[in-house]
C-alpha positions as CSV (number, residue, x, y, z in Angstrom):
1,M,5.3,-7.9,-4.3
2,K,2.6,-10.5,-3.3
3,T,-0.6,-9.0,-1.8
4,K,-1.5,-10.5,1.6
5,I,-4.9,-12.0,2.1
6,F,-6.7,-10.9,5.4
7,C,-9.8,-12.6,6.3
8,D,-12.7,-10.4,6.9
9,I,-14.8,-12.2,9.5
10,A,-15.8,-12.3,13.2
11,E,-17.5,-15.8,13.5
12,L,-15.3,-17.9,15.8
13,A,-15.7,-21.2,13.9
14,K,-14.7,-19.8,10.7
15,I,-11.8,-18.0,12.2
16,R,-10.6,-21.4,13.8
17,K,-10.9,-22.7,10.1
18,F,-9.3,-20.0,8.4
19,N,-6.5,-19.4,10.6
20,K,-5.2,-22.8,9.8
21,K,-4.9,-21.7,6.2
22,K,-1.4,-20.6,4.8
23,I,-3.0,-18.2,2.3
24,V,-4.4,-16.2,5.4
25,K,-2.0,-13.8,6.9
26,G,-4.4,-11.9,9.1
27,F,-7.8,-11.0,10.2
28,T,-10.1,-7.9,10.3
29,T,-13.2,-7.5,11.9
30,N,-15.8,-4.4,12.6
31,P,-18.7,-3.7,14.8
32,S,-21.2,-4.8,12.0
33,L,-19.6,-8.4,11.7
34,M,-19.2,-8.7,15.5
35,R,-22.8,-8.0,15.8
36,K,-23.7,-10.6,12.9
37,A,-21.7,-13.0,14.6
38,G,-23.8,-12.9,18.0
39,A,-21.3,-11.0,20.0
40,K,-22.6,-9.7,23.2
41,D,-19.7,-8.6,25.1
42,Y,-17.2,-6.8,22.9
43,K,-14.0,-7.3,24.9
44,S,-14.7,-11.0,25.9
45,Y,-15.5,-11.9,22.2
46,S,-12.5,-9.8,21.0
47,K,-10.4,-12.0,23.4
48,K,-11.8,-15.0,22.3
49,I,-10.8,-14.2,18.6
50,L,-7.2,-13.5,19.6
51,K,-7.0,-16.5,21.5
52,I,-7.4,-18.3,18.2
53,C,-5.3,-16.0,16.4
54,N,-2.1,-15.3,18.4
55,N,0.3,-15.1,15.7
56,K,-1.4,-13.1,12.9
57,P,-2.2,-9.4,12.7
58,V,-5.9,-9.0,13.9
59,S,-7.6,-5.6,13.4
60,L,-10.4,-4.8,16.1
61,E,-12.3,-1.5,15.7
62,V,-13.3,1.4,18.3
63,F,-17.1,2.2,18.0
64,A,-16.8,5.6,20.0
65,D,-17.8,8.6,17.8
66,N,-15.5,11.4,19.8
67,Y,-11.9,11.9,20.3
68,F,-12.2,11.1,24.0
69,G,-14.1,8.0,23.6
70,M,-11.8,6.7,20.8
71,R,-8.8,7.6,22.8
72,E,-10.1,5.4,25.8
73,Q,-11.0,2.5,23.8
74,A,-8.0,2.3,21.6
75,I,-5.5,2.2,24.5
76,K,-7.7,-0.6,26.0
77,I,-7.8,-2.6,22.8
78,N,-4.0,-2.1,22.3
79,T,-3.6,-4.0,25.6
80,W,-5.5,-7.0,24.7
81,A,-2.6,-8.6,22.5
82,K,0.6,-7.9,20.7
83,N,-0.7,-8.7,17.2
84,V,-3.7,-6.2,17.8
85,Y,-4.2,-3.5,15.0
86,V,-6.8,-0.8,16.5
87,K,-9.1,0.2,13.6
88,V,-10.0,3.9,13.8
89,P,-12.3,5.4,11.2
90,V,-10.6,8.2,9.3
91,V,-13.8,10.6,10.3
92,N,-16.5,10.1,12.8
93,S,-20.1,10.1,11.8
94,K,-20.4,13.7,11.6
95,G,-17.4,13.9,9.1
96,K,-15.1,15.3,11.5
97,F,-11.5,14.1,10.6
98,M,-9.8,12.0,13.1
99,G,-6.2,13.4,12.7
100,K,-5.8,13.9,16.5
101,I,-6.5,10.8,17.8
102,I,-4.5,9.1,14.8
103,K,-1.4,11.3,15.6
104,E,-1.8,10.7,19.2
105,L,-2.2,6.9,19.1
106,N,0.6,6.6,16.4
107,G,2.8,8.7,18.5
108,Q,2.3,6.3,21.4
109,N,3.4,3.2,19.0
110,I,0.0,1.8,18.8
111,K,-0.4,0.0,15.7
112,L,-3.5,1.5,13.8
113,N,-5.8,0.3,10.8
114,I,-7.2,3.6,9.5
115,T,-10.7,2.4,8.1
116,A,-13.5,3.9,5.9
117,V,-11.0,5.7,3.7
118,Y,-12.1,6.4,-0.1
119,T,-10.0,8.9,-1.4
120,A,-6.2,9.6,-1.9
121,K,-6.9,13.3,-0.3
122,Q,-7.9,11.2,2.7
123,T,-4.6,9.2,2.4
124,K,-2.5,12.3,2.2
125,K,-4.2,13.7,5.5
126,I,-3.4,10.5,7.3
127,L,0.1,10.4,6.3
128,K,0.7,14.2,7.6
129,M,-0.4,12.7,11.2
130,I,1.9,9.7,11.4
131,N,5.7,8.8,12.0
132,K,7.7,6.7,10.0
133,K,8.2,4.0,12.6
134,T,4.7,2.6,14.0
135,K,3.0,0.4,11.9
136,V,-0.1,1.7,10.0
137,I,-2.6,0.2,7.6
138,I,-4.9,2.4,5.5
139,S,-8.0,0.5,4.3
140,I,-9.5,2.0,1.3
141,F,-13.3,0.7,0.5
142,A,-13.1,-0.4,-3.1
143,G,-16.4,-2.4,-3.5
144,R,-18.5,0.4,-1.7
145,A,-16.9,2.9,-4.1
146,G,-17.8,0.8,-7.0
147,D,-21.3,0.2,-5.8
148,T,-22.0,3.8,-6.2
149,G,-20.5,3.9,-9.8
150,K,-17.2,5.3,-8.9
151,D,-14.1,3.9,-9.9
152,P,-11.7,3.3,-7.0
153,V,-8.6,2.3,-8.8
154,P,-7.1,5.9,-9.5
155,E,-7.6,6.4,-5.5
156,F,-5.3,3.5,-5.1
157,V,-2.9,4.4,-7.4
158,K,-2.3,7.9,-5.9
159,S,-2.5,6.4,-2.3
160,I,0.1,3.7,-3.1
161,S,2.4,6.3,-4.5
162,L,1.9,8.8,-1.4
163,A,2.7,5.8,0.8
164,K,5.9,4.9,-0.9
165,R,7.9,7.1,1.4
166,F,6.7,5.4,4.5
167,K,7.9,2.0,4.9
168,N,5.6,1.3,8.0
169,V,2.5,1.9,5.8
170,E,0.3,-0.7,4.1
171,I,-2.4,0.2,1.8
172,L,-5.4,-2.3,2.0
173,W,-8.0,-3.2,-0.4
174,A,-11.4,-3.2,1.4
175,S,-14.9,-4.4,0.7
176,V,-14.2,-7.0,-1.8
177,R,-16.9,-7.8,-4.2
178,E,-15.5,-10.7,-6.3
179,P,-12.4,-13.0,-6.2
180,Y,-10.9,-10.8,-9.4
181,N,-10.3,-8.1,-6.9
182,Y,-7.5,-10.1,-5.7
183,L,-5.6,-9.8,-8.8
184,Q,-6.6,-6.2,-9.1
185,A,-5.1,-5.3,-5.9
186,Q,-2.0,-7.3,-6.6
187,Q,-1.7,-5.6,-10.1
188,L,-1.9,-2.3,-8.2
189,G,0.7,-3.2,-5.7
190,C,-1.7,-3.1,-2.6
191,H,0.0,-4.5,0.2
192,I,-3.2,-6.2,1.8
193,I,-6.6,-7.1,0.9
194,T,-9.3,-8.0,3.1
195,I,-11.6,-10.8,1.9
196,P,-14.7,-12.8,3.1
197,P,-14.2,-16.6,3.8
198,S,-16.3,-17.6,0.9
199,T,-14.4,-15.6,-1.6
200,I,-11.1,-16.7,-0.1
201,E,-12.3,-20.3,-1.1
202,K,-12.9,-19.4,-4.9
203,I,-9.6,-17.8,-4.8
204,E,-8.0,-21.1,-3.9
205,N,-9.6,-22.6,-6.7
206,F,-8.1,-20.1,-9.4
207,G,-6.7,-21.6,-12.5
208,K,-9.6,-23.2,-14.0
209,S,-9.9,-23.1,-17.8
210,F,-12.7,-21.6,-19.7
211,N,-13.7,-24.9,-21.0
212,K,-13.9,-26.6,-17.6
213,L,-16.0,-23.7,-16.7
214,T,-18.4,-23.9,-19.8
215,K,-18.8,-27.6,-18.8
216,E,-19.6,-27.0,-15.1
217,T,-22.0,-24.2,-16.0
218,V,-24.0,-26.4,-18.4
219,K,-24.0,-29.2,-16.1
220,N,-25.2,-27.2,-13.3
221,F,-28.2,-26.0,-15.5
222,L,-28.9,-29.8,-16.4
223,I,-28.8,-30.7,-12.8
224,D,-31.2,-27.9,-11.7
225,S,-33.7,-28.7,-14.6
226,K,-33.9,-32.4,-13.6
227,K,-34.2,-31.4,-9.9
228,S,-37.2,-29.3,-10.7
229,N,-38.5,-31.8,-13.1
230,F,-39.1,-29.1,-15.8
231,K,-40.9,-30.0,-19.2
232,I,-41.8,-28.0,-22.2
């Protein structure tokens, strides 16, 4: 199985560019990326994204922090386009499991991307809330786990195993830190990996030999030393 690459971005110009790439099979966003991209109106900005990406999955996240707010936002977001996945956090900011809203939205045939997942225990709880028909993505944050000194790989292994009974569920490797994560995700059997644009461009250049990399590295050092006019 080949792991699908989704582009993790909210900047419109970059979405236009990466939407043209065959390697990119979908897009993910979040409120932080939207803010960084300069979005002022969430709905109108999201619709601009969807106008560009009308034939690939696009994940748009709710930002309410309780059941009623999430429900209202999720139902509205779902109406914006047929290719929308509504992103819902596995817990709210107070740590409360959002199982009730996950179950309700899934029961209404709303495609979901359950985000901010870190453990196989959370995956197991999510799977208990969903049917085996409506599409669900479970986004496990590998990079952020690694940032704290924890190995995320065992959580992926367990989560992928748990999800095998659900043909409608895909496990996504989130918070990429380096291009090699793509190969790791593929080796593990992750269905999707979401990657920032700069890292996707590095993946497109996979295949360079170590000899070539050595020469390029030394050349870069030499160029920078000349630019700085270094002398000893």
